[in-house]
TORVEX-14217 format. One line per field, with one value per residue: x negated, y negated, z negated of N, C-alpha, C in turn; chain; residue number from 1. Coordinates in pm, 1 decimal, always signed. Layout:
<rs>
n.px: X, ...
n.py: Y, ...
n.pz: Z, ...
ca.px: X, ...
ca.py: Y, ...
ca.pz: Z, ...
c.px: X, ...
c.py: Y, ...
c.pz: Z, ...
ch: A, ...
i: NUM, ...
</rs>
This chain:
<rs>
n.px: -585.4, -762.0, -957.0, -1297.7, -1390.5, -1402.1, -1177.0, -913.2, -784.5, -567.4, -405.7, -302.1, -100.3, -150.2, -288.8, -505.2, -600.4, -707.9, -719.2, -956.9, -1240.1, -1316.7, -1516.0, -1476.4, -1528.5, -1430.1, -1114.4, -851.9, -512.8, -254.6, +69.8, +296.4, +394.3, +256.8, +446.1, +688.0, +709.2, +461.7, +284.6, +354.2, +260.8, -14.7, -22.5, +48.7, -159.7, -402.8, -380.5, -395.5, -307.0, -166.0, +96.0, +223.3, +469.6, +744.4, +986.6, +1048.6, +948.5, +939.7, +820.6, +813.8, +803.4, +530.4, +491.8, +524.2, +814.5, +1054.5, +1260.3, +1403.7, +1481.7, +1247.2, +1127.1, +1111.8, +898.1, +618.2, +598.4, +519.4, +251.2, -78.2, -374.4, -593.0, -463.4, -393.2, -648.2, -744.0, -570.0, -651.7, -912.7, -853.9, -719.7, -935.2, -1101.3, -963.4, -1006.7, -1190.1, -1173.4, -1229.7, -1082.7, -950.6, -844.9, -725.0, -917.5, -820.1, -851.4, -858.2, -600.7, -442.5, -513.0, -413.7, -138.1, -64.0, -104.7, -342.4, -307.1, -360.8, -212.1, +36.0, +312.6, +467.4, +489.2, +647.6, +650.4, +769.0, +1032.7, +1327.6, +1324.9, +1540.4, +1710.5, +1490.4, +1311.3, +1281.1, +1391.4, +1491.1, +1664.8, +1807.5, +1632.3, +1373.7, +1375.1, +1385.2, +1079.6, +986.5, +1236.0, +1283.2, +1207.8, +881.3, +570.1, +378.6, +163.2, +270.1, +315.7, +495.7, +699.5, +520.3, +583.9, +774.4, +974.9, +774.6, +522.7, +166.1, -125.1, -459.5, -815.6, -1012.1, -1226.3, -1469.0, -1596.0, -1589.2, -1393.5, -1099.6, -863.5, -678.6, -613.7, -277.1, -56.8, +189.9, +442.2, +759.2, +1060.1, +1180.3, +1140.4, +1278.5, +1237.5, +1169.7, +928.7, +731.5, +674.5, +497.7, +215.7, -32.4, -9.3, -125.7, -150.2, -292.1, -304.5, -312.3, -523.7, -424.5, -154.1, +169.5, +451.8, +788.9, +767.3, +528.9, +323.3, +128.3, -77.5, -308.6, -637.5, -817.2, -1146.9, -1375.1, -1569.3, -1644.2, -1961.7, -2199.8
n.py: +234.8, +453.2, +722.7, +771.6, +1066.9, +1411.0, +1514.1, +1714.8, +1694.2, +1660.6, +1917.9, +2256.2, +2256.2, +2060.1, +2005.8, +1845.4, +1734.9, +1909.9, +2095.6, +1979.8, +1877.1, +1564.7, +1292.9, +1014.1, +679.1, +488.9, +323.1, +79.4, +53.9, -138.2, -148.6, -183.5, -246.5, -528.6, -822.2, -1021.6, -1275.6, -1294.2, -1288.8, -1522.0, -1713.4, -1690.4, -1767.1, -2033.9, -2142.5, -2063.5, -2043.7, -1807.1, -1882.0, -2183.8, -2199.1, -1961.3, -1719.2, -1489.3, -1220.6, -1223.5, -1454.1, -1809.5, -2120.7, -2447.9, -2794.9, -2802.0, -2588.9, -2239.1, -2034.3, -1804.4, -1596.1, -1387.8, -1173.9, -1242.5, -1040.5, -822.0, -584.2, -719.0, -728.9, -709.9, -771.2, -778.1, -569.4, -740.1, -957.3, -840.8, -788.3, -1050.3, -1150.8, -993.2, -1090.8, -1353.0, -1307.6, -1210.4, -1434.3, -1601.2, -1540.2, -1342.6, -1075.3, -821.7, -749.8, -525.8, -344.3, -12.5, +288.3, +554.3, +794.2, +716.9, +611.2, +841.2, +1001.2, +840.4, +834.8, +1101.9, +1134.8, +1247.6, +1520.4, +1823.5, +1958.4, +1849.5, +1746.1, +1512.7, +1181.1, +1205.1, +1474.0, +1795.5, +1789.8, +1724.5, +1441.4, +1268.3, +1006.4, +943.6, +790.8, +521.8, +584.2, +679.9, +466.2, +131.8, -67.2, -196.4, -170.3, -379.7, -402.4, -140.9, -27.5, +244.4, +531.1, +553.5, +727.6, +973.5, +811.0, +564.5, +426.3, +268.6, +336.6, +476.6, +644.5, +600.9, +298.9, +54.3, +159.8, +180.8, -11.0, +115.4, +124.2, +81.8, +326.9, +249.9, -77.2, -175.0, -30.2, +2.9, +84.3, +173.0, +374.9, +443.2, +488.0, +685.6, +663.1, +510.4, +307.3, +351.7, +613.2, +918.5, +1182.9, +1344.7, +1475.2, +1313.2, +1146.7, +1263.3, +1281.8, +1333.4, +1273.4, +1109.9, +833.2, +674.2, +340.4, +66.8, -202.5, -453.8, -425.8, -532.5, -528.7, -439.9, -221.2, -180.3, -256.4, -335.2, -250.3, -337.9, -246.8, -278.7, -320.6, -420.3, -664.3, -1005.4, -1168.5, -1155.6
n.pz: -1531.5, -1325.0, -1384.9, -1284.7, -1118.8, -1007.4, -766.3, -623.7, -302.4, -11.0, +190.7, +254.8, +437.0, +617.7, +935.2, +988.3, +755.0, +545.1, +233.3, -0.9, -204.2, -363.2, -483.7, -690.3, -816.6, -1113.9, -1080.2, -1056.3, -963.8, -811.6, -961.9, -810.9, -468.4, -294.1, -311.7, -126.7, -246.2, -383.5, -168.4, -36.9, -218.4, -174.0, +100.1, +80.6, -59.6, +55.4, +353.1, +622.8, +864.1, +936.0, +1031.7, +970.5, +1014.9, +976.3, +988.7, +726.7, +615.5, +639.4, +780.5, +666.7, +650.8, +584.4, +410.4, +317.8, +290.9, +145.7, +342.8, +255.1, -29.0, -276.2, -414.6, -254.9, -85.7, +80.6, +432.5, +784.3, +800.5, +909.2, +913.8, +873.4, +751.7, +504.2, +396.4, +376.8, +182.9, -36.3, -68.9, -144.1, -388.9, -533.8, -540.3, -709.8, -975.7, -1217.8, -1152.1, -903.0, -596.3, -348.6, -53.6, -115.8, -60.7, +162.4, +28.5, -246.4, -260.5, -217.3, -438.5, -644.8, -576.5, -605.1, -870.2, -941.6, -938.9, -797.3, -503.3, -540.4, -368.2, -339.9, -486.2, -718.3, -765.3, -689.6, -621.3, -411.5, -180.5, -159.5, -317.6, -467.8, -335.2, -97.7, +205.0, +540.5, +591.6, +620.4, +566.7, +342.0, -24.1, -318.7, -502.3, -727.5, -780.7, -784.8, -990.6, -1144.1, -1060.7, -1255.7, -1333.0, -1357.5, -1120.9, -868.0, -579.0, -412.2, -217.5, +72.5, +110.2, +200.3, +426.8, +360.9, +408.8, +411.2, +351.3, +644.1, +789.0, +902.0, +948.0, +1206.4, +1330.3, +1527.5, +1421.9, +1119.3, +826.2, +734.5, +469.3, +290.4, +415.6, +518.9, +475.6, +717.3, +795.5, +902.0, +844.9, +548.5, +501.4, +597.7, +393.2, +224.5, +3.8, +117.7, +380.2, +662.4, +880.5, +1165.5, +1234.6, +1468.2, +1377.5, +1420.2, +1399.3, +1308.9, +1153.3, +1046.5, +878.7, +739.4, +467.5, +178.2, -109.4, -372.3, -493.3, -797.3, -877.7, -1011.6, -1196.2, -1165.1, -1203.8, -1485.7
ca.px: -715.8, -777.1, -1098.3, -1382.9, -1397.8, -1387.1, -1035.9, -876.6, -683.4, -534.2, -306.5, -308.4, +4.6, -196.7, -392.0, -618.5, -642.7, -699.1, -755.4, -1100.0, -1269.2, -1380.5, -1557.0, -1456.4, -1555.8, -1310.9, -1044.8, -714.1, -431.4, -133.4, +185.6, +394.2, +345.7, +254.1, +579.4, +701.6, +677.5, +317.6, +215.6, +379.8, +166.0, -139.7, -8.0, +56.9, -285.1, -513.4, -314.9, -475.1, -250.0, -72.7, +233.4, +259.4, +612.1, +783.7, +1127.3, +1062.6, +888.8, +943.6, +732.4, +891.4, +744.8, +396.0, +484.2, +596.6, +928.1, +1110.4, +1390.1, +1463.6, +1451.2, +1102.4, +1078.1, +1092.5, +757.4, +584.6, +569.1, +474.1, +114.3, -182.5, -485.1, -670.3, -384.5, -405.7, -784.3, -752.0, -500.1, -739.3, -1022.1, -796.3, -699.4, -1066.8, -1153.6, -885.5, -1049.1, -1309.6, -1153.4, -1253.4, -971.7, -967.8, -755.6, -775.0, -948.0, -714.0, -874.9, -809.4, -455.0, -383.8, -531.8, -317.8, -1.0, -40.8, -141.5, -459.2, -265.9, -373.7, -97.2, +159.9, +341.4, +526.6, +448.3, +727.3, +633.6, +813.0, +1177.3, +1362.1, +1300.5, +1665.2, +1733.0, +1362.6, +1230.6, +1357.2, +1362.7, +1611.8, +1743.4, +1809.5, +1526.2, +1316.2, +1438.5, +1294.1, +978.2, +1012.1, +1373.7, +1280.7, +1122.5, +740.1, +504.7, +325.2, +68.2, +342.2, +308.7, +624.2, +711.1, +407.2, +645.9, +883.8, +979.6, +689.9, +395.0, +64.9, -259.9, -577.5, -938.8, -1067.7, -1348.1, -1579.3, -1544.7, -1568.1, -1284.5, -980.1, -748.2, -696.6, -512.6, -155.3, -15.6, +311.7, +569.1, +835.8, +1206.4, +1226.5, +1120.9, +1395.4, +1191.9, +1103.6, +792.6, +639.8, +647.2, +405.1, +101.5, -149.7, +20.7, -198.6, -137.0, -383.9, -236.4, -399.5, -539.0, -344.1, -11.5, +237.9, +593.4, +874.4, +752.9, +396.1, +275.0, +5.1, -107.0, -453.1, -716.1, -910.5, -1262.1, -1490.3, -1564.7, -1747.6, -2052.1, -2274.6
ca.py: +271.0, +591.4, +747.8, +835.5, +1211.1, +1489.8, +1548.7, +1791.8, +1626.5, +1730.2, +2024.0, +2359.3, +2227.7, +1959.3, +2057.3, +1752.8, +1689.4, +2030.3, +2076.7, +1968.3, +1796.9, +1434.4, +1228.2, +869.5, +604.1, +429.7, +215.3, +50.8, +22.7, -212.4, -63.1, -200.1, -308.6, -675.3, -871.3, -1141.4, -1391.8, -1298.8, -1321.9, -1663.9, -1790.4, -1688.6, -1846.5, -2176.0, -2188.2, -2043.5, -1978.3, -1764.3, -1954.3, -2279.3, -2181.5, -1820.2, -1688.7, -1351.2, -1199.3, -1242.3, -1579.9, -1918.1, -2234.4, -2571.5, -2911.0, -2775.2, -2477.6, -2116.4, -2003.9, -1670.7, -1577.5, -1269.7, -1161.3, -1252.8, -917.6, -717.9, -570.6, -793.9, -651.8, -797.5, -813.3, -700.2, -527.3, -859.8, -1033.6, -774.6, -811.4, -1191.6, -1163.3, -935.2, -1186.2, -1465.6, -1263.2, -1201.2, -1569.0, -1673.1, -1506.6, -1260.8, -941.2, -796.7, -676.6, -480.4, -235.5, +118.7, +386.0, +654.3, +892.4, +659.2, +600.9, +974.4, +1041.5, +763.2, +875.9, +1236.8, +1130.3, +1332.4, +1660.5, +1889.1, +2032.0, +1775.1, +1693.2, +1380.0, +1114.2, +1252.9, +1617.4, +1888.5, +1776.2, +1658.1, +1297.2, +1190.6, +943.0, +918.2, +701.9, +452.5, +631.9, +700.6, +351.7, +16.4, -159.0, -167.1, -219.2, -455.2, -312.4, -86.5, +18.6, +388.2, +571.7, +563.7, +857.1, +984.5, +702.7, +438.2, +359.4, +271.7, +326.7, +534.0, +710.6, +520.4, +152.9, +25.2, +230.0, +91.8, -14.0, +149.3, +78.3, +144.8, +401.1, +163.0, -212.2, -203.6, +52.5, -69.9, +136.9, +199.3, +467.6, +393.2, +597.3, +680.1, +657.5, +387.8, +313.6, +389.0, +755.6, +1005.0, +1311.7, +1322.8, +1527.5, +1203.8, +1075.3, +1340.8, +1198.4, +1359.5, +1240.6, +990.3, +787.8, +568.0, +231.1, -43.9, -300.6, -571.7, -392.7, -626.5, -501.4, -434.2, -98.3, -165.5, -356.3, -290.4, -282.1, -354.4, -183.4, -364.3, -233.5, -472.6, -796.4, -1098.6, -1222.2, -1060.0
ca.pz: -1475.4, -1284.2, -1414.3, -1186.3, -1141.3, -885.7, -748.1, -505.7, -221.4, +111.7, +179.4, +359.5, +534.8, +712.9, +1026.3, +998.5, +621.9, +464.9, +92.8, -28.0, -322.7, -343.9, -608.6, -687.1, -939.1, -1175.1, -1010.8, -1098.3, -846.8, -847.3, -989.3, -703.3, -345.5, -294.9, -277.1, -42.9, -328.8, -408.3, -44.0, -10.1, -299.4, -98.0, +221.6, +47.2, -118.8, +149.3, +466.8, +736.9, +978.5, +875.2, +1078.8, +953.2, +1000.5, +1002.8, +955.6, +581.5, +569.9, +736.5, +753.6, +673.4, +584.2, +534.7, +315.9, +351.0, +204.2, +169.5, +408.0, +193.6, -171.1, -294.0, -476.4, -154.9, -48.1, +200.9, +552.8, +893.5, +768.7, +974.7, +827.3, +839.2, +654.9, +374.5, +348.4, +337.9, +54.1, -137.7, -91.9, -219.3, -527.1, -597.1, -560.5, -810.9, -1111.7, -1232.3, -1098.4, -761.2, -535.3, -210.9, -19.1, -156.8, +42.3, +174.2, -78.1, -371.8, -252.8, -232.6, -578.0, -725.5, -545.7, -658.3, -1012.4, -960.5, -953.5, -667.6, -453.0, -562.9, -235.2, -347.9, -609.8, -832.0, -782.2, -585.4, -599.3, -285.1, -177.4, -165.3, -446.8, -535.3, -250.7, +5.0, +340.3, +619.9, +545.3, +710.8, +528.5, +210.5, -145.5, -403.7, -558.4, -860.5, -799.7, -811.0, -1102.8, -1106.5, -1077.6, -1392.2, -1362.6, -1363.8, -991.5, -798.7, -432.0, -339.3, -101.9, +124.1, +101.9, +316.5, +433.4, +303.4, +464.6, +332.2, +415.4, +764.1, +755.8, +943.6, +969.5, +1348.3, +1382.0, +1571.0, +1349.4, +976.7, +777.6, +670.6, +381.2, +210.3, +487.1, +496.4, +477.3, +851.3, +822.7, +891.7, +793.4, +419.7, +500.7, +629.2, +268.6, +142.2, -36.5, +200.8, +519.8, +705.0, +1018.5, +1205.0, +1303.5, +1510.6, +1269.1, +1453.5, +1383.6, +1219.8, +1174.1, +927.9, +801.3, +678.0, +372.2, +112.0, -248.8, -388.4, -597.9, -871.5, -897.9, -1084.3, -1258.2, -1121.6, -1303.3, -1568.5
c.px: -716.4, -924.7, -1172.8, -1400.9, -1399.7, -1243.5, -1020.3, -765.7, -659.8, -435.5, -328.7, -200.8, -41.0, -304.5, -516.9, -673.9, -626.6, -750.8, -907.3, -1120.0, -1341.5, -1417.6, -1542.2, -1501.1, -1425.8, -1247.4, -906.3, -636.4, -303.2, -14.9, +291.0, +324.4, +345.1, +388.4, +573.2, +661.2, +529.1, +242.0, +237.2, +288.2, +31.5, -130.7, -8.7, -70.3, -404.6, -459.5, -412.7, -431.2, -147.8, +72.0, +278.3, +409.8, +633.8, +933.2, +1153.7, +1027.3, +902.3, +859.0, +812.7, +824.2, +614.7, +382.6, +562.3, +703.6, +983.8, +1243.6, +1471.2, +1433.1, +1299.6, +1042.2, +1076.2, +943.3, +729.4, +552.8, +526.3, +335.4, +16.9, -284.6, -565.2, -596.1, -399.5, -544.0, -800.8, -682.9, -587.3, -854.9, -973.4, -773.0, -832.0, -1121.6, -1084.3, -934.3, -1172.6, -1294.6, -1180.9, -1140.5, -1008.6, -855.7, -811.6, -826.1, -829.7, -727.7, -823.5, -657.5, -390.2, -397.5, -430.4, -175.2, +32.1, -68.4, -256.6, -429.0, -269.6, -247.6, +35.1, +201.3, +396.2, +481.7, +521.8, +713.5, +685.9, +961.5, +1204.8, +1348.5, +1426.9, +1688.7, +1607.0, +1271.7, +1321.2, +1310.2, +1495.6, +1713.3, +1736.4, +1698.7, +1473.1, +1405.9, +1337.8, +1201.2, +1020.1, +1152.9, +1380.9, +1185.4, +977.6, +690.0, +442.7, +222.0, +136.8, +344.0, +439.0, +605.1, +586.9, +455.6, +761.5, +866.8, +899.9, +568.3, +284.4, -69.7, -361.3, -701.2, -971.1, -1199.1, -1471.8, -1522.9, -1520.0, -1461.6, -1166.1, -854.7, -783.2, -586.8, -397.3, -92.7, +125.7, +443.0, +648.9, +985.2, +1259.6, +1212.4, +1253.4, +1361.8, +1119.2, +962.4, +689.6, +607.9, +545.1, +274.5, -20.3, -128.7, -44.8, -170.0, -242.6, -305.4, -339.7, -405.5, -460.3, -194.7, +51.4, +387.7, +660.5, +845.0, +618.0, +363.2, +147.7, +12.9, -258.6, -508.3, -802.7, -1028.0, -1374.1, -1467.3, -1677.3, -1840.6, -2119.6, -2183.5
c.py: +419.9, +626.2, +810.4, +982.6, +1280.1, +1540.5, +1635.3, +1719.3, +1707.2, +1842.7, +2129.7, +2341.1, +2131.2, +2016.4, +1970.1, +1709.3, +1805.9, +2006.0, +2077.0, +1882.2, +1668.9, +1379.6, +1077.7, +808.3, +544.1, +326.1, +199.1, +8.1, -45.7, -118.0, -72.0, -253.5, -460.7, -725.8, -991.6, -1265.4, -1405.8, -1338.7, -1467.9, -1752.1, -1801.4, -1779.5, -1996.0, -2230.5, -2170.0, -1974.0, -1932.4, -1834.0, -2052.3, -2259.5, -2036.0, -1805.5, -1539.9, -1341.1, -1220.1, -1382.9, -1685.5, -2034.3, -2362.1, -2679.2, -2876.3, -2660.7, -2357.5, -2089.6, -1867.4, -1679.1, -1470.0, -1272.6, -1157.1, -1129.8, -799.3, -703.3, -649.8, -695.2, -752.3, -854.1, -720.6, -654.6, -649.0, -947.2, -974.6, -796.6, -956.2, -1215.5, -1107.7, -1029.5, -1305.0, -1427.5, -1255.5, -1338.5, -1642.4, -1646.2, -1419.1, -1122.7, -935.7, -709.3, -638.1, -381.5, -104.3, +197.0, +482.9, +760.0, +840.7, +652.9, +736.5, +1024.9, +970.8, +811.5, +1011.2, +1246.4, +1226.6, +1479.5, +1730.2, +1966.4, +1961.8, +1707.7, +1551.9, +1312.4, +1164.6, +1402.5, +1695.5, +1874.7, +1708.7, +1505.7, +1213.8, +1138.3, +910.2, +823.3, +638.1, +498.6, +660.0, +590.6, +239.0, -83.4, -123.1, -215.0, -303.4, -357.5, -265.5, -36.7, +168.1, +418.0, +585.6, +707.3, +864.8, +878.8, +566.7, +360.0, +378.5, +272.2, +374.0, +621.8, +622.7, +371.9, +94.4, +116.0, +130.6, +105.7, +39.1, +115.7, +155.8, +213.6, +319.8, +26.4, -244.7, -113.7, -35.3, -26.4, +153.8, +294.5, +393.9, +510.2, +575.5, +684.6, +533.9, +415.1, +365.9, +538.2, +830.7, +1139.6, +1290.1, +1380.7, +1419.5, +1118.1, +1147.9, +1264.1, +1217.6, +1321.7, +1107.6, +960.8, +681.2, +463.9, +131.4, -150.3, -428.6, -547.5, -482.5, -606.7, -475.2, -319.0, -81.4, -285.5, -305.0, -313.1, -281.5, -267.9, -289.7, -277.6, -292.4, -612.4, -881.2, -1131.4, -1114.3, -986.7
c.pz: -1442.2, -1298.5, -1297.7, -1219.7, -1005.0, -878.0, -623.2, -432.5, -93.8, +85.7, +287.2, +465.8, +643.4, +803.9, +1030.6, +862.5, +524.6, +323.6, +75.0, -152.0, -284.1, -480.9, -592.8, -819.1, -992.0, -1083.2, -1071.8, -974.8, -891.5, -863.5, -880.0, -579.0, -362.4, -242.0, -182.9, -122.7, -355.3, -282.1, -5.9, -94.3, -228.0, +24.2, +191.4, -15.6, -26.1, +273.2, +573.8, +864.7, +920.5, +917.4, +1067.4, +935.4, +1027.4, +978.4, +806.7, +535.0, +678.8, +687.1, +771.6, +589.8, +512.4, +437.7, +367.6, +246.0, +240.8, +241.9, +336.3, +44.0, -189.9, -360.2, -380.0, -125.1, +78.8, +313.3, +660.2, +862.5, +840.0, +870.6, +782.0, +738.7, +515.0, +314.3, +302.4, +204.3, -58.5, -170.7, -174.3, -364.8, -601.7, -629.9, -674.6, -952.9, -1110.9, -1170.8, -948.2, -706.9, -392.0, -180.6, -73.6, -36.5, +50.9, +65.6, -211.6, -373.2, -278.3, -376.1, -667.3, -703.1, -607.1, -807.4, -1041.9, -971.3, -817.7, -629.9, -470.7, -431.6, -233.5, -478.0, -733.7, -855.1, -662.6, -550.5, -465.0, -294.9, -194.7, -307.0, -522.8, -458.3, -146.8, +142.5, +408.7, +587.0, +647.9, +680.9, +391.5, +97.1, -222.5, -476.1, -697.4, -884.3, -830.6, -926.7, -1057.0, -1114.2, -1217.2, -1430.6, -1370.0, -1234.4, -915.9, -646.3, -357.7, -224.0, -57.1, +95.8, +218.7, +310.7, +398.9, +373.1, +363.2, +414.6, +542.9, +726.7, +789.6, +980.0, +1116.6, +1411.7, +1422.2, +1496.4, +1201.8, +930.9, +709.4, +595.5, +327.3, +284.0, +449.6, +495.2, +611.2, +880.4, +809.1, +828.6, +660.8, +413.6, +531.4, +506.6, +182.2, +121.3, +53.8, +346.8, +557.6, +851.3, +1044.4, +1283.9, +1355.6, +1401.7, +1295.6, +1434.2, +1277.3, +1242.0, +1039.8, +834.1, +731.8, +589.8, +307.9, -38.0, -264.1, -500.3, -664.9, -912.0, -982.9, -1134.9, -1199.6, -1237.4, -1388.4, -1665.5
ch: A, A, A, A, A, A, A, A, A, A, A, A, A, A, A, A, A, A, A, A, A, A, A, A, A, A, A, A, A, A, A, A, A, A, A, A, A, A, A, A, A, A, A, A, A, A, A, A, A, A, A, A, A, A, A, A, A, A, A, A, A, A, A, A, A, A, A, A, A, A, A, A, A, A, A, A, A, A, A, A, A, A, A, A, A, A, A, A, A, A, A, A, A, A, A, A, A, A, A, A, A, A, A, A, A, A, A, A, A, A, A, A, A, A, A, A, A, A, A, A, A, A, A, A, A, A, A, A, A, A, A, A, A, A, A, A, A, A, A, A, A, A, A, A, A, A, A, A, A, A, A, A, A, A, A, A, A, A, A, A, A, A, A, A, A, A, A, A, A, A, A, A, A, A, A, A, A, A, A, A, A, A, A, A, A, A, A, A, A, A, A, A, A, A, A, A, A, A, A, A, A, A, A, A, A, A, A, A, A, A, A, A, A, A
i: 1, 2, 3, 4, 5, 6, 7, 8, 9, 10, 11, 12, 13, 14, 15, 16, 17, 18, 19, 20, 21, 22, 23, 24, 25, 26, 27, 28, 29, 30, 31, 32, 33, 34, 35, 36, 37, 38, 39, 40, 41, 42, 43, 44, 45, 46, 47, 48, 49, 50, 51, 52, 53, 54, 55, 56, 57, 58, 59, 60, 61, 62, 63, 64, 65, 66, 67, 68, 69, 70, 71, 72, 73, 74, 75, 76, 77, 78, 79, 80, 81, 82, 83, 84, 85, 86, 87, 88, 89, 90, 91, 92, 93, 94, 95, 96, 97, 98, 99, 100, 101, 102, 103, 104, 105, 106, 107, 108, 109, 110, 111, 112, 113, 114, 115, 116, 117, 118, 119, 120, 121, 122, 123, 124, 125, 126, 127, 128, 129, 130, 131, 132, 133, 134, 135, 136, 137, 138, 139, 140, 141, 142, 143, 144, 145, 146, 147, 148, 149, 150, 151, 152, 153, 154, 155, 156, 157, 158, 159, 160, 161, 162, 163, 164, 165, 166, 167, 168, 169, 170, 171, 172, 173, 174, 175, 176, 177, 178, 179, 180, 181, 182, 183, 184, 185, 186, 187, 188, 189, 190, 191, 192, 193, 194, 195, 196, 197, 198, 199, 200, 201, 202, 203, 204, 205, 206, 207, 208, 209, 210, 211, 212, 213, 214
</rs>
């Protein structure tokens, strides 16, 4: 659980996301990115499209199956796919799930420490994140940040909440295996992607924020 508090985020290095303070309420964030195996469970129980397929997942005899290691982070998911998965996770039990806001994601990635450029601190990215590579690695292969969160830099970039529901784009955080420049893995680096984007370099993780019922 990441406690609600006032945090400093952003960086003087960023022309569009300069250092400032924000206040958030308590939230918990998944330790790893959602995996291929976890997403297949969703597809087989409440598919957004009965014939969903990707480079990671194929459809055969009424069910989805993995083409790749089921512990790889799921990719080829649109913003709507990620939101649908969060709704399904919420419906399965008492916990409420959603995509993190970009602010929550940055606080979690930096472990709440202002000025921290990477999830692990200030050391070079080589050997600490999956980037400048041919593809992602299975989740959790690299050491976590001080909050126990894996792959907050590299592996797959991660969808976060669109600022407004009618926006055509949403922030994507963390950089991916495809980045050649390690500066693109910095915790404050934000890109806006079309919400319909669905490719090998973007996945997601969820935030848990509440409990159903009284």
